[in-house]
C-alpha positions as CSV (number, residue, x, y, z in Angstrom):
1,M,142.4,101.1,111.5
2,S,141.7,103.3,114.5
3,F,143.4,106.5,115.7
4,S,142.8,105.4,119.3
5,V,144.0,101.8,119.1
6,A,147.3,100.7,117.6
7,N,146.3,97.1,116.9
8,L,142.6,96.2,116.6
9,A,143.3,92.5,116.7
10,D,144.9,92.8,120.2
11,W,142.6,95.5,121.7
12,C,140.4,94.7,124.6
13,P,138.2,97.5,125.9
14,K,138.6,98.4,129.6
15,D,134.8,99.0,129.8
16,P,132.4,96.3,128.4
17,D,130.3,99.3,127.2
18,F,132.6,100.8,124.7
19,G,132.6,103.0,121.6
20,L,135.5,103.1,119.2
21,M,135.8,105.0,116.0
22,I,137.4,103.0,113.2
23,R,138.4,104.0,109.7
24,L,138.0,101.8,106.7
25,M,140.3,102.6,103.8
26,I,138.7,101.4,100.6
27,G,139.4,102.0,96.9
28,P,138.5,100.6,93.5
29,A,140.2,97.2,92.7
30,C,141.2,98.3,89.2
31,S,143.1,101.5,90.1
32,P,145.3,103.0,92.8
33,G,144.1,105.0,95.7
34,E,141.7,104.7,98.5
35,E,139.2,106.8,100.4
36,S,138.2,106.8,104.1
37,F,134.9,105.6,105.6
38,D,134.5,106.2,109.3
39,L,132.2,104.5,111.7
40,V,131.8,103.9,115.4
41,V,131.8,100.3,116.7
42,C,130.0,100.3,120.0
43,T,127.8,98.4,122.4
44,G,124.1,99.2,123.0
45,G,125.1,100.1,126.6
46,W,127.6,102.7,125.4
47,L,125.0,104.1,123.0
48,A,122.5,104.4,125.8
49,K,125.0,106.1,128.1
50,E,125.9,108.6,125.3
51,A,122.2,109.3,124.7
52,A,121.7,109.9,128.4
53,L,124.6,112.4,128.5
54,S,124.0,114.1,125.2
55,G,120.4,113.5,124.2
56,P,119.1,111.8,121.1
57,I,121.7,110.2,118.8
58,D,121.3,109.7,115.1
59,A,123.0,106.3,115.0
60,R,124.0,106.4,111.3
61,H,127.5,105.1,110.8
62,H,127.5,103.1,114.0
63,L,127.9,99.3,114.2
64,V,126.3,98.0,117.4
65,V,127.9,94.8,118.8
66,G,127.5,92.7,121.9
67,S,131.2,92.7,122.6
68,F,134.5,93.6,120.9
69,E,135.5,90.5,118.9
70,W,137.6,91.9,116.1
71,P,137.6,88.8,113.9
72,T,133.8,88.8,113.9
73,I,133.6,92.6,113.4
74,R,136.2,92.5,110.6
75,A,134.4,89.6,108.8
76,Y,131.1,91.4,109.0
77,L,132.5,94.6,107.6
78,E,134.4,92.8,104.8
79,S,131.2,91.1,103.7
80,R,129.3,94.4,103.7
81,V,132.1,96.1,101.7
82,E,132.3,93.2,99.2
83,A,128.5,93.4,98.7
84,C,128.8,97.0,97.5
85,E,128.7,97.0,93.7
86,G,128.1,99.7,91.1
87,S,128.8,100.8,87.5
88,D,131.7,103.1,88.7
89,W,133.6,104.0,91.8
90,A,131.3,106.9,92.7
91,E,128.3,104.6,92.8
92,V,130.2,102.0,94.9
93,A,131.4,104.7,97.2
94,R,127.9,106.0,97.7
95,R,126.8,102.5,98.8
96,L,129.8,102.2,101.1
97,S,128.8,105.5,102.7
98,R,125.9,103.7,104.2
99,I,128.4,101.7,106.3
100,G,130.7,104.6,107.3
101,H,131.0,108.3,106.8
102,W,132.7,108.8,103.4
103,E,135.3,111.5,103.3
104,F,133.7,113.0,100.2
105,E,130.1,112.6,101.4
106,D,128.1,115.7,100.5
107,Y,131.2,117.2,98.7
108,R,130.4,119.8,96.1
109,P,133.2,121.3,94.0
110,A,133.4,125.1,94.3
111,P,131.8,126.9,91.3
């Protein structure tokens, strides 16, 4: 999903150099609930423009593509998500956080 675009399958960027934040909602298969993982899908041209405006960019949680082809992007992300395995949800979520910013990344309960 995206907060900027109603339907990713139908979206066509106005500028071929685009950046779009998307949110993946993922949860353990064996229990209810899901958590969010955010990333920016963008072109190299958009990234270069952003760096020229703002300075160096830490490109973590960015997926750089040549163009916006949602079926290809979705298939790629699904394969990355499906490859994340672990002994429990916390371990899987830590691996998923390499793809997108996990809502509980760096969370520490208050003492």
